[in-house]
Structures are given as structure tokens and as C-alpha cells.
C-alpha positions in Angstrom: -17.2 20.4 -13.9 -19.5 22.5 -16.4 -23.1 21.3 -16.2 -23.3 21.1 -20.0 -20.7 18.5 -19.9 -21.9 16.2 -17.3 -23.1 13.5 -19.7 -19.6 12.5 -20.7 -17.9 12.6 -17.2 -18.2 8.7 -16.6 -17.0 7.8 -20.1 -13.5 7.4 -20.0 -13.6 5.4 -23.4 -14.5 8.6 -25.3 -11.2 10.3 -25.3 -12.2 13.4 -27.6 -15.2 14.2 -25.3 -13.1 14.0 -22.2 -10.4 16.0 -23.7 -13.0 18.7 -24.7 -14.4 18.7 -21.3 -11.1 19.1 -19.7 -9.7 21.5 -22.4 -8.6 24.9 -20.5 -10.3 23.8 -17.5 -9.0 24.7 -14.0 -9.4 22.5 -10.8 -8.2 23.1 -7.5 -7.6 19.1 -7.3 -8.8 16.0 -9.3 -9.0 12.8 -7.2 -9.1 9.9 -9.8 -10.2 6.7 -8.0 -10.8 4.8 -11.4 -8.0 5.0 -13.8 -6.5 1.8 -14.4 -4.3 2.0 -17.5 -2.4 4.8 -19.3 -5.2 5.5 -21.7 -7.4 6.5 -18.7 -5.4 9.7 -18.2 -4.3 10.5 -21.8 -7.2 13.0 -22.6 -6.7 14.8 -19.3 -2.9 15.2 -20.0 -3.3 16.1 -23.6 -6.2 18.5 -22.9 -4.2 21.2 -21.3 -6.2 21.1 -18.1 -4.5 22.5 -15.2 -5.4 21.3 -11.7 -3.3 22.4 -9.0 -3.3 18.7 -8.0 -4.0 15.3 -9.6 -4.2 12.5 -7.3 -4.4 9.0 -8.6 -5.5 6.0 -6.5 -3.2 3.2 -7.1 -2.3 -0.2 -5.6 0.3 -2.2 -3.6 -0.7 -4.8 -6.5 1.7 -3.1 -8.5 4.6 -4.5 -6.7 6.5 -7.8 -8.1 6.5 -11.2 -6.5 9.9 -10.5 -5.2 8.5 -7.7 -2.9 7.7 -8.3 0.5 5.1 -6.6 3.1 5.6 -4.0 4.2 6.4 -2.5 0.8 8.7 0.3 0.1 8.0 2.8 -2.7 11.4 1.8 -4.2 10.6 -2.0 -4.3 10.5 -3.8 -7.7 7.1 -3.1 -9.4 5.7 -5.7 -12.2 5.4 -9.2 -12.9 2.9 -10.3 -9.8 1.3 -13.6 -10.2 -1.2 -12.8 -7.8 -2.5 -9.6 -9.2 -1.8 -10.3 -12.8 -2.8 -7.8 -15.5 -4.4 -5.4 -13.0 -1.1 -4.9 -11.2 0.8 -4.5 -14.5 -1.9 -2.0 -15.9 -1.6 0.3 -12.7 2.1 0.1 -13.0 1.9 1.2 -16.7 -0.6 4.1 -15.7 1.9 5.2 -12.9 4.7 5.2 -15.3 2.7 7.4 -17.7 1.7 9.8 -15.0 5.5 9.9 -13.9 6.5 10.8 -17.4 3.9 13.5 -17.6 5.3 15.2 -14.2 8.7 15.0 -15.6 8.2 16.1 -19.2 5.4 18.8 -18.7 5.1 19.5 -14.9 1.7 17.6 -14.6 0.9 17.9 -11.0 0.3 14.4 -10.3 0.8 12.2 -6.9 0.2 8.6 -7.0 -1.1 7.0 -3.7 -0.7 3.0 -3.6 -3.3 1.7 -1.4 -3.2 -2.3 0.0 -6.6 -3.6 1.0 -9.0 -0.7 2.0 -11.5 -1.5 4.5 -14.0 0.3 6.7 -17.6 1.8 6.3 -19.1 2.0 2.9 -16.7 -0.5 1.2 -18.4 -1.8 -2.0 -16.3 -4.8 -1.9 -17.1 -8.0 0.1 -13.9 -8.4 1.8 -13.7 -7.7 5.6 -17.5 -8.3 5.6 -16.8 -11.8 4.0 -14.1 -12.8 7.0 -16.9 -11.6 9.8 -19.6 -13.4 8.1 -17.5 -16.7 8.0 -16.6 -16.3 11.7 -20.0 -15.5 12.8 -21.5 -18.7 11.1 -18.6 -20.6 12.3 -17.3 -21.5 8.9 -13.6 -22.0 8.3 -11.5 -19.0 7.4 -9.2 -19.6 4.3 -5.7 -18.8 5.0 -3.5 -17.6 1.9 -0.5 -19.9 0.9 1.0 -21.3 3.7 -0.4 -19.3 6.7 2.7 -17.0 6.5 1.7 -14.8 3.9 1.4 -11.1 5.2 -1.0 -8.5 4.3 -1.4 -4.9 4.8 -4.6 -3.0 5.4 -5.6 0.6 5.4 -8.8 2.1 7.0 -10.9 4.4 4.8 -10.5 7.5 7.0 -6.6 7.2 6.7 -7.2 7.1 2.9 -9.1 10.2 3.1 -6.5 11.8 5.3 -3.8 11.0 2.9 -5.7 12.6 0.0 -6.4 15.8 2.1 -2.7 15.9 3.1 -1.4 15.6 -0.5 -4.3 18.4 -1.6 -2.9 20.7 1.2 0.8 20.1 0.6 3.2 22.8 -0.7 2.6 23.5 -4.2 6.2 22.0 -5.3 5.7 18.8 -3.3 4.8 15.8 -3.8 4.7 16.1 -7.7 5.6 13.0 -9.6 5.8 10.9 -6.6 4.3 7.7 -5.3 3.6 7.1 -1.6 2.4 3.7 0.1 -0.6 4.6 2.4 -0.9 1.6 4.7 -1.2 0.7 8.3 2.2 0.2 9.9 1.4 -3.5 10.9 1.3 -6.6 8.6 -1.4 -9.1 9.4 
């Protein structure tokens, strides 16, 4: 990123500034960990920026209430009472990226992650569970106790991103992939 444009890098709401920043720029890869809705990628798509790869972090929260763990990429998306607007926005974001790949060859790949855990986690997830166990407090169980969840270790997230960056230039453009541990808990 050009040093004179560093002041706009974190402001996704300033579409014209972002479009100017990306205009005619070339990147080996862009790994986007914080796009949440279609508007978050519009300036990048419209700018004419030409990354070799654009990797967008998405979520297993895009799947509908009718989908069951382990999710398949072809499972129904949308209408999740648990994930609500967050899951719906991510699904709409994915749709925008898929259209960009179909219409203009934008080199996007969507990686859908369930719960990410491991060192450096900024969310109080697994630490909350461990804290409850260590302090001999009850551990809440979702729903009827039969609900399964999937997880992915942060190192596996990094390996998946690296694999997409290093993939053949024609693959896996315009696709979504679930990245999770094989077991559900």
C-alpha cells in the first residue's frame, strides 16, 4: 500500500478514498478479515485493482437453520435465527463476490470458518470455557445438549489462506470453502 495513503486504509466507509487508494494498484494477494457486507468490497471491485488473489474471511454463520453440522458448501444459506443479521450480511457479501468473479473475473475466494480458536484470539470464547471449568462454575450447554459445533485452530486458518494464495492461478476463483476440523463437538 502506498505510504501516502495509509491514513485511509482502515476506513471502509469512505468509498471514494478507498477506490482512489486501490485504483490501478497491483497486489499479490489481499486477505480481507473484516468485510461484513457487500458495500465493504464495492470500492475494491470498482477500482480496477488487480490482486492475483482476493481472499475473504466469511463464516459458517451464513448457513440456514435447516443446515446441520458438518456443513457442506452446497448447504442452504440464509435465515439463521442464531446468527441473524450478521450471517445474512456475510451471505450477501459472498453473493456480491461471486457475481464479481462471474462478471469480470475478480479473483476472489471465500473461506468460511466456524469458531476459530487458539493463541491471540481476541474473542473471549475458549478462554471463557476454561475459566468456568477452572473456577468450578457450570458450563452452559446450547439448546438441548445435542447441538453440535465445529471449530478450527488458528494455525489451520493460516494454512488454508496460504494454500489459496499458492493455488494454481485459475483455481479456486469464485468459490467458497468451509475450513473446519473434521469432527464436530
